[in-house]
C-alpha positions in Angstrom: 0.0 0.0 0.0 1.3 3.5 -0.9 1.1 6.5 1.3 -1.2 8.2 -1.3 -3.8 5.4 -0.6 -4.3 6.7 2.9 -6.2 9.8 1.7 -6.8 12.9 3.8 -6.5 12.7 7.6 -8.6 15.1 9.7 -7.6 15.4 13.4 -9.0 17.4 16.2 -8.9 17.5 20.0 -7.7 19.4 23.1 -4.1 19.1 24.1 -2.7 19.9 27.5 0.3 19.1 29.6 3.9 20.1 30.5 7.4 18.7 30.3 6.3 15.6 32.3 2.9 14.7 30.9 0.7 15.2 27.8 -3.0 14.6 27.4 -5.3 14.7 24.4 -9.0 14.8 25.2 -12.0 15.0 22.8 -9.8 13.3 20.2 -11.4 12.8 16.8 -9.7 11.4 13.8 -11.2 10.7 10.4 -9.6 9.2 7.3 -10.7 6.9 4.5 -9.2 3.9 6.4 -10.0 4.6 10.0 -12.2 6.8 12.3 -11.2 7.2 15.9 -12.5 9.1 18.9 -11.5 9.1 22.6 -8.7 10.1 25.0 -5.0 9.5 25.2 -2.5 10.5 27.9 1.2 10.0 28.4 3.0 10.8 31.6 6.2 10.0 33.5 8.7 11.7 31.2 11.5 11.0 30.9 11.7 7.7 32.7 8.4 5.8 33.4 6.4 6.6 30.2 2.9 5.8 31.6 0.3 5.4 28.8 -3.4 5.4 29.0 -5.7 5.3 26.0 -9.5 4.8 25.6 -10.6 4.8 21.9 -13.6 4.0 19.8 -12.6 2.8 16.3 -14.4 2.2 13.0 -13.4 1.2 9.5 -15.1 0.3 6.3 -11.8 -1.0 4.8 -10.6 -3.4 7.4 -8.6 -5.5 5.0 -6.6 -2.5 3.8 -6.1 -1.3 7.4 -4.7 -4.7 8.5 -2.4 -4.7 5.5 -1.1 -1.3 6.6 0.1 -2.7 9.9 1.7 -5.8 8.4 -1.2 -8.3 8.8 -2.5 -9.1 5.2 -6.1 -10.1 5.0 -8.4 -11.2 2.1 -10.1 -8.4 0.3 -13.4 -10.2 0.8 -13.2 -9.2 4.5 -14.5 -5.7 3.5 -17.7 -7.3 2.1 -18.8 -8.0 5.7 -19.5 -4.3 6.1 -18.2 -1.6 8.5 -16.2 -2.8 11.5 -16.4 -1.1 14.8 -14.5 -1.6 18.0 -13.2 -0.3 21.3 -9.7 -0.3 22.6 -8.4 0.3 26.2 -4.7 0.3 26.9 -2.9 1.3 30.0 0.5 0.6 31.7 4.1 1.6 31.8 7.5 0.1 30.9 6.9 -2.8 33.3 3.8 -4.0 31.5 0.5 -3.1 29.9 -3.1 -4.2 30.2 -5.4 -4.5 27.2 -9.1 -4.7 26.7 -10.4 -4.7 23.1 -13.5 -5.7 21.2 -14.3 -5.8 17.5 -17.8 -6.1 16.0 -18.1 -7.1 12.3 -21.3 -8.0 10.6 -23.2 -10.0 13.3 -20.1 -11.4 14.9 -17.8 -10.2 17.7 -14.2 -10.7 18.7 -12.9 -9.9 22.2 -9.3 -9.9 23.4 -8.4 -9.2 27.0 -5.0 -9.6 28.7 -1.8 -8.1 29.9 1.9 -8.1 29.2 4.8 -7.9 31.7 8.5 -7.4 31.5 10.7 -10.1 33.1 14.3 -11.3 33.2 13.6 -13.7 30.3 11.9 -11.0 28.2 8.3 -9.8 27.7 5.6 -12.2 28.6 1.8 -12.1 27.9 -1.5 -13.6 29.1 -4.5 -13.2 26.8 -8.1 -14.4 26.7 -9.8 -14.7 23.3 -13.6 -15.0 22.7 -14.9 -15.1 19.2 -18.6 -15.5 18.3 -20.0 -15.6 14.8 -23.7 -16.5 14.4 -23.2 -18.1 10.9 -19.8 -19.6 10.0 -20.5 -19.6 6.3 -20.7 -15.8 6.3 -17.2 -15.5 7.8 -15.7 -18.3 5.5 -17.1 -16.6 2.4 -15.1 -13.5 3.3 -11.9 -15.3 4.2 -12.2 -17.9 1.4 -14.1 -16.2 -1.5 -13.9 -19.3 -3.7 -15.3 -21.7 -1.1 -19.0 -22.5 -1.1 -20.1 -25.2 1.4 -22.6 -27.8 0.2 -24.9 -27.1 3.2 -25.2 -23.4 2.4 -25.5 -22.6 6.1 -23.1 -24.2 8.6 -24.4 -22.9 11.9 -22.5 -20.8 14.5 -18.8 -20.5 15.1 -17.6 -20.0 18.6 -14.1 -20.0 20.1 -12.8 -19.5 23.6 -9.1 -19.9 24.5 -6.4 -18.6 26.8 -2.8 -18.1 25.8 0.2 -17.4 28.1 3.9 -17.3 27.8 6.4 -15.5 25.6 6.8 -15.1 21.8 9.2 -18.1 21.8 7.3 -20.4 24.1 3.6 -20.3 25.1 0.7 -22.5 26.2 -2.9 -22.4 25.0 -5.5 -23.6 27.5 -9.2 -23.9 27.8 -9.7 -24.3 24.0 -13.4 -24.6 23.5 -14.5 -24.4 19.9 -17.8 -25.0 18.0 -18.3 -25.1 14.3 -21.8 -26.0 13.4 -22.5 -29.3 15.1 -18.8 -30.0 15.6 -17.4 -29.4 19.1 -13.7 -29.4 20.1 -12.0 -29.0 23.5 -8.3 -29.2 24.4 -5.0 -27.6 25.0 -1.9 -26.7 23.0 1.8 -25.9 23.6 4.4 -24.4 21.3 8.1 -23.8 21.4 9.1 -21.8 18.4 12.7 -21.0 19.3 15.6 -23.1 17.8 16.0 -24.8 14.5 13.1 -27.2 14.9 9.9 -25.6 16.4 7.8 -28.0 18.5 4.0 -28.0 18.7 1.9 -30.3 20.9 -1.9 -30.3 20.4 -4.4 -32.3 22.4 -8.0 -32.1 21.2 -11.2 -34.1 22.1 -14.1 -34.0 19.6 -17.7 -35.1 19.7 -19.5 -36.5 16.7 -17.9 -35.2 13.4 -19.7 -35.1 10.1 -17.8 -33.3 7.2 -20.6 -33.5 4.6 -21.9 -30.0 5.3 -18.4 -28.6 4.7 -17.7 -30.2 1.4 -17.5 -27.7 -1.5 -20.7 -27.1 -3.4 -20.9 -26.8 -7.2 -21.1 -29.0 -10.3 -19.9 -32.5 -9.8 -16.6 -33.2 -11.5 -16.3 -36.3 -13.6 -13.1 -38.4 -13.8 -12.7 -41.0 -16.7 -12.5 -44.7 -15.7 -12.5 -47.9 -17.7 -15.8 -49.6 -18.2 -16.4 -53.4 -18.5 -15.4 -53.5 -22.1 -12.6 -51.0 -21.9 -14.8 -48.0 -22.7 -14.3 -44.8 -20.9 -17.0 -44.1 -18.3 -17.3 -41.4 -15.7 -18.0 -41.3 -12.0 -19.1 -38.4 -9.8 -16.4 -37.0 -7.6 -17.2 -35.1 -4.4 -13.6 -34.0 -3.8 -11.7 -31.0 -5.2 -9.1 -31.9 -7.9 -7.4 -28.4 -7.7 -3.7 -28.6 -7.4 -2.0 -27.2 -4.3 0.6 -24.5 -4.7 1.4 -24.1 -1.0 5.2 -24.1 -0.2 6.5 -27.0 1.9 6.5 -26.4 5.6 9.6 -25.9 7.6 11.1 -28.8 9.6 8.8 -29.2 12.6 8.4 -31.8 15.3 5.3 -32.2 17.4 2.6 -34.4 18.9 -1.1 -34.4 18.1 -3.5 -36.4 20.2 -7.2 -36.5 19.1 -10.1 -38.4 20.5 -13.2 -38.6 18.3 -16.6 -40.2 19.0 -18.1 -41.6 15.8 -21.5 -40.3 14.9 -24.3 -42.9 14.9 -25.2 -41.7 11.4 -21.8 -42.6 10.2 -18.5 -40.8 9.7 -19.9 -38.6 6.9 -17.2 -39.8 4.4 -18.5 -40.5 0.9 -18.5 -44.0 -0.5 -18.1 -44.9 -4.1 -19.7 -47.9 -5.8 -18.8 -49.4 -9.2 -20.7 -51.9 -11.3 -19.0 -54.3 -13.7 
């Protein structure tokens, strides 16, 4: 993104302070990418640098805004409409507390936590709560080419806690729901060193993948008939080639427990007649 894409920035507010502190009240900022309103104060010059901010934010171009801060997102994200949120941040050089919430379409994302400075480096403790009434709406924005066979998939919900450092952290209280699929578990990651390690433990209820299969025209793959003639069979799986780069060398453990649905595993079966 170029600087010219940012457009015109309008900024207003009341500024007060002295050589040790600075406060901006009645802050209002408007631009094509982001609107903001609230209060910001910085104190403790030149040593402590205490920060307190309380802002209300809104954007109609969330994908472009995320790309600006180095977090690329699909352009389809903007089709979900105007995003709005709140941000509260306070602390000093020893650590900060964070309370934020994002509302987009009919869903919401909340992130609450804190960071601290220690002898081994900065550490964090965060709690994430994500609620989307219809998962298909979100997936259509993140994966524009994907259309689930079921049309509607049901709600998506995720709760989790993460704590540690950027090099080593644990994720606990994982509680996720995607339609009728429920997952619970924990995770741990050690990202430092030449071979990152990830351990994931998940327990799942009944799992049926049929609603998540791509919709569209059935593809037909040629096969040999009884007399050598070419025949076709319906295929429910995508034949698109993958262009993803190979992963880095990684070691880890994955433990999953799944209870089979009484209605079957949901995997398609093929039958052929001679």
